[in-house]
FINU-896043 format. One record per residue: x, y, z negated of N, C-alpha, C in turn; residue in one letter. Coordinates in steps of 0.02 Angstrom, whole numbers, plus 50000, padded with zeros to 5 digits. Layout:
N
XYZXYZXYZa
...
***
This chain:
307
576265171938586576805176238611576685183438588x
577165186438554577085193238530577215198138587x
577005204438576577095209338629577835210738641x
578255209638589578975210638598579255205438646x
578975199438643579185194138689578955195538760x
578455199938767578205201638834578495208238858x
579015210738826579265217438842579475218138914x
579715212738944579935213239013579345214039061x
578745212539037578145213339079577825220239072x
578075224339025577775230939014577845235139077x
577295238139098577295242039160577035249039148x
577215253539191576975260439188576225260639204x
575875265939181575155266439191574925265839263x
575295268839310575105268339380575115261239405x
575615257439383575655250439404575105246339372x
574935247839308574395244239275573725245739309x
573635251939333573025253639369572975249739434x
573535249139468573555245239531573395237939517x
573665235239463573525228339444572795227439428x
572505232239392571805231839374571355231739436x
571505236139484571105236439546571155229839584x
571775227239591571875221039627571545215139590x
571635214839524571355209439485570595209539487x
570305215639489569575216239491569305213339556x
569615215139612569395212439676569435204839678x
569995202239654570095194939655569595191439609x
569505194239549569065191039500568325191239521x
568125196539555567435196839579567305191539632x
567775190739677567715185439728567725178539696x
568195177639649568265171239615567645169739574x
567375174739539566785173839499566185171639540x
566095174939597565535173239641565625166139669x
566235164439689566355157839718566245152239668x
566525153039609566455147839557565725147039537x
565395152739525564695152539503564245149439556x
564325151739618563915149039672564045141639683x
564665139539676564835132539686564495128139633x
564525130439571564205126739516563455126339526x
563145132039542562425132239552562215128039612x
562595128539666562425124539726562455117139711x
562955115039673563015107939655562455105839608x
562265110139561561745108439512561055108139545x
560915112739590560255113039622560235109139688x
560805106439708560855102539770560625106639831x
560905112539837560755116939895561415119439924x
561375122239984561965125040016562125131939988x
562745133939997562965140539971562555146240002x
562335145340064561945150640096561245151340068x
561025146240030560345146440002560325148839930x
560915149939900560945151539829560515157539810x
560615163139844560255169239825559495168439829x
559275164239876558555163139883558275158839827x
558625153339812558375148639761558425151539691x
558895156039680558965159039613558395163939598x
558025166039649557465170539639556805166739628x
556845160139629556255156139615556135155839539x
555525156939516555375156839444555605150539408x
555575144839442555765138539409556515138239394x
556905142639426557625142639415557855148539372x
557395151039330557555156939288558165155839244x
558195150139210558755148939165559405147939203x
559365144939262559955144139303560205151039326x
559735155439342559915162139363560255165939306x
560005165039245560315168039186561035165639178x
561125159139184561785156139177562255158939231x
562015159139292562425161339348562645168639339x
562175172839319562325179939309562835180839253x
562745177139198563205177839141563905175339159x
563945169539192564595166739210564965171239259x
564615173739309564925178139358565195184439325x
564825187139277565035193139241565665191739199x
565665186039165566235184339123566865183739164x
566825180239220567425179339262567635185939294x
567145189639321567305195839357567615201139312x
567385201639250567625207039206568165204939157x
568155198639135568635196639084569335195539112x
569395192839172570065191539200570475197939208x
570205203139240570595209339246570705212739178x
570225212139133570305215039066570885211739030x
570925205139035571475201539003572145203339035x
572145204039101572765205839135573035212439109x
572595217439101572805223939077573035223539004x
572665219838963572855219038893573535215638887x
573675210938932574305207338930574885211638953x
574775215539006575315219539034575375226439001x
575055227438944575135233538906575565232138844x
575915237138821576355236238764575935235938700x
576055230838660575685230038598575325223438595x
575035221738536574655215438529574065215238576x
573915209438605573385208838655572705210938629x
572515208538569571865210338541571805217838530x
572355220838507572355228038497572275231638564x
572595229038616572535231938682571825231338710x
571465226238689570765225538709570335230838674x
570575233438618570195238438581569875235438518x
570075229438499569795226238440570105229038377x
569845234638357570055238038296569455238238250x
569565237338186569005236938139568635243638135x
567985243138122567575249138111567695251438040x
567965257338032568195259637966567635262037920x
567065263737948566515266237907565845264037936x
565385262037892564715260037914564355266037943x
564555272037926564255278037953564345278338029x
564915275838053565035275738125564495271738161x
564315266138132563785261938161563125265638161x
562995269338108562375273238103562325278438158x
562875281938172562875286938225562775283638293x
563055277738302562985274138366562265271938377x
561935269638324561225267738329560805273738349x
560935279438317560565285538333560715287838405x
561335287038426561525288738495561165284138545x
561085277838527560725273138571560005275238580x
559675277338526558985279438529558905285938568x
559365290738556559345296938594559495295638667x
559925290738680560105289038748559515286438788x
559035283138755558445280738789558035286638816x
557975291938776557625297938799557995301138858x
558645301438851559045304538904559015300538968x
559005293938962558955289539020558305290639058x
557755291139021557105292239053557065298939088x
557365304039058557355310739088557805311039150x
558385307939147558825307939206558535303939263x
558135298839247557795295039300557295299639336x
556955303839299556495308739329556875313739371x
557445316039346557865320739383558105317739449x
558285311339447558525307939507557995307939561x
557375306739543556835306539592556685313339622x
556905318739588556795325439613557325327739663x
557875323939667558425325839713558235324039784x
558245328839830558065327339900558605323139934x
558405317839966558875313440001558565311540068x
558975309740118558715307640183558225301740177x
557725301540219557215296340218557525289440225x
558005288740271558315282240282558685279840221x
559035284440187559405282640126558915280740071x
558365284540065557875283040014557565276140024x
557435274540087557145267940102557635262440083x
558275263440098558785258540080558835257840004x
558815263539969558865263539895558255260039864x
557665261139893557055257939866557075250439877x
557335248239934557395241039947557885237839899x
558425241339885558935238839838558635238339768x
558245243439750557925243539684557405237939678x
557045236639732556545231339732556875224539722x
557445223539754557815217239747558065216339676x
558295221839646558535221639577557965219839529x
557385222939539556815221639496556585214439502x
556585211939563556365205039575556825200139538x
557485201439543557965197139509557875197639434x
557775203639407557685204539336557055201039311x
556515201439349555895198339329555965190739327x
556365187939373556475180739373556885178839312x
557435182439300557885180739246557565181739177x
557125186739172556845188339106556145185439094x
556005179839126555375176439111555425173439042x
555005175838997555045173638927554355171638902x
554305165238882553665162638858553685160838784x
554275161738753554335159938683554895164038651x
554945163538584555485166838549556155164038571x
556165157538585556775154338610557015157538674x
556545158738721556715162038784556975169038771x
556665172538724556885179338707557605179238682x
557765174538637558435174138610558945172438664x
558755168038710559205166338765559345172438808x
558815176338822558905182438862559315187738825x
559205188338761559605193138722560345191338725x
560475184838724561175182538727561475183438797x
561105181138849561375181038917561335187638953x
560805191538940560695197838978560895203938937x
560885203338871561045209138829561745208738799x
561895203138765562525202638729563135201538773x
563095196538817563675194938859563885200938903x
563405204038940563595209938979563885215538935x
563595216538876563845221738831564585220638814x
564755214438800565445212838781565925213338840x
565765209638894566245209338950566295216038987x
565745219638994565765226139028566145231338987x
566055231338922566415236138880567155234538877x
567335228138874568035226338876568365228638941x
567975228238995568255230339060568255237939068x
567675241039061567615248139077567945252639025x
567825251338961568135255538911568815252838889x
568845246238874569465243438848570025243038899x
569855242238963570375241739014570405247939059x
569845249439093569855254739143569955261639112x
569555263339062569615269939032570305271039000x
570555265938965571215266538934571765267238987x
571695263639042572195264039095572175270839129x
571575273339143571515279939173571765285339127x
571665284539062571925289439014572685289539014x
572975283439013573705283039013573995285839078x
573645284939133573875287139198573795294739208x
573205297439187573055304439198573255308939139x
573255306039079573395310039020572815314438999x
572245313739032571655317939018571065313738997x
570875313938933570305310038909569665311338947x
569525317738962568905319438998568885316039067x
569455316239101569495313139168569375305639162x
569695302439113569625295239104568905293439088x
568585297339045567895295839025567405296639083x
567455302139119566975303539173567085298839233x
567705297839253567845293339310567625286239294x
567765284039233567545277339212566785276839213x
566435282039190565705281939189565415281639259x
565725285139306565495285039376565575277939405x
566165275039393566285268239419565835263239385x
565735264039320565285259639281564585259739311x
564335265639328563665266139357563645263239428x
564165264739466564195262339536564195254639539x
564495251439490564525244139489563835240939482x
563335244739460562665242039452562245242539516x
562525245739567562205246039633561475248239631x
561355253939599560665256539595560695264139601x
560405266739656560385274039664559935277239612x
559335274439602558845277539557559065277039484x
559515272439469559765271939401560465274639393x
560725277739446561435279839445561565285139391x
561165290539390561285295839342561195293339270x
560675289239260560545286639193561125282539167x
561385278139210561945273939188562595277839182x
562675282939224563275287139219563285290839153x
562705293639134562645297139070562785292339012x
562495286239017562635281138967563375279738963x
563695279139021564415277839024564825283438991x
564605289639001564955295238970564895294938894x
564305293438869564205292738797564635287138769x
564635281438804565055275738783565795277638783x
565985281538834566685283638838566895288138781x
566455292838762566615297238706566655293238641x
566195288538632566205284338572566865280638567x
567085277638622567715273938621568305278638610x
568295284438642568835289238634568895291738562x
568335293038532568325295538463568535290138412x
568265284138421568365278938370568965274438382x
569165273638445569705269238466569555261838450x
568925260138439568735253138430568215251338482x
568295245538512567845243338565567175240938536x
567175239538470566565236938439565975241738443x
566105248238436565555253038437565235253638507x
565615254138561565295254038627564915247538640x
565175241938615564825235538624564155235738588x
564155238438528563535238938489563015243138525x
563215249138549562745253438584562495250138649x
562955247138685562775243838748562275238138735x
562395234338682561945228838665561255231538645x
561245236838605560605239738585560215242038646x
560555245338692560235247838753559945242138794x
560335236838804560095231038841559555227338802x
559665226638737559205222838696558515225838692x
558475232438687557825235838685557445234538750x
557805234638806557475233338870557205226238873x
557595221438849557375214438849556775213438803x
556805216238744556245215438696555615218738724x
555695224538756555115227938785554805223638840x
555215220638882554955216238934554615210138904x
554865207838848554555202138814553855203838790x
553765209938765553105211938739552575212538793x
552795213538856552315214138911552355208138959x
552655202738934552745196738976552075194439005x
552095191939066551495189539098551085194839134x
551255201139123550895206639155551385210239201x
551385208439266551865211239313551795218739320x
551185221239316551075228439322551415232239265x
551335229639204551655232939147552405232039149x
552645226239172553365225239178553675230039227x
553325231139283553565236139331553585243039301x
553065244639261553035251239230553605252139180x
553755246839143554305247139095554965248639130x
555085245239186555715246239223555735252939260x
555155256039270555115262439304554985268239256x
555025266939191554825271839142555245278239147x
554915283739165555245290239168554955294739115x
555335299839096555105304639047555155311739074x
554735316239050554775323239072555475326139059x
555665331039099556335333839093556465337039026x
555935339738993556055343038929556305338038876x
556135331638884556405326638839557155325938849x
557385327338911558105327138925558475332538886x
558165338438881558475343938843558535342038769x
557995339238742558005336938673558545331538663x
558565326838711559035321238706559765323638710x
559905328338755560585331038761560805334138694x
560355338038664560515341238599560655335938546x
560255330638545560355325338496561005321638508x
561145320038572561755316338589562375320438570x
562375326838587562935331238570563035331438495x
562495332138458562535332538385562795326038355x
562525320438377562745314038350563475312538367x
563675314338428564385313438447564835317838404x
564605323938391564985328438348565075325438279x
564535322538252564575319338186565055313438187x
565035309438240565495303738245566215306238250x
566325311338290566995314138297567265316638231x
566835319938193567025322538127567205316938080x
566805311638080566925306038034567555302138053x
567745302238117568335298638139568965302938136x
568885309238115569445314038112569805314638178x
569415315038231569695315338298569905322338317x
570485322938351570725329538372570985329638444x
571165323938471571545323738534571185326938593x
570525325938599570155328538656570175336138658x
570065339338599570075346538596570755349438614x
571275346138589571955348338604572095347738679x
571835342438709571935341238780571605346638821x
570985348638802570625353738839570975360438836x
571275361938778571595368438769572275368838804x
572565363238821573225363238854573175365738925x
***
């Protein structure tokens, strides 16, 4: 069905945003229900026992499957809804536009590496922010649960396990999250607000909040902002997917190199960098984004700021 055939379904940006919010809530519930039902049937346990059994080392691959399936359902359904109810070809609405120059990929790779430095520095900055003791205790418990789940899912004893993790933990989230946050949410917020900066920053905040981690909030928000600028400049979803995959993939490969050593694995997940590295990283990120913007002949953001 062409977009002309769907013309009667075309909706204004505000209505598309409302559809996205509603579809997100429904798809998250649906994703959890379907995934938990499949896992419960496969492991022969009750639904109330799912979260406990998925943290058992022997169920590492099942946990990987469950996490990937839940992400696909939760993020792809609302993304498809927005792509369908937008004017134009569905794939184009998803952001599937060809990468016009290999140089764009080069800038994204450099941005990914600079982003690692920035992530480590922002993690240090987060720990310096004074917060109430009760909130800190809650945040630490949440972080401990996240680490425990990650350690179970990323148990890797062979190259085969590494490849499975790269696919399930690095590639799938990179694709489905970018289709949702940049391809659907950021585009919808831009159409609704008319302000690229607003769309980029708000999307980055929501992107980070979805990961439910206080100590990683600033790091993921900064990553989201970089991803947002990349998408805004290039108008192709492939570049944010590439950076997201590199970011996830480096983490998985690093965990693989220290497999079997829980102390080192904890250190890898807690790796912070001095704040001065953040200054260096910001300079690099700004420069690389400027180079990408120049190569894509982008002008809209500057015009928007001046208005």
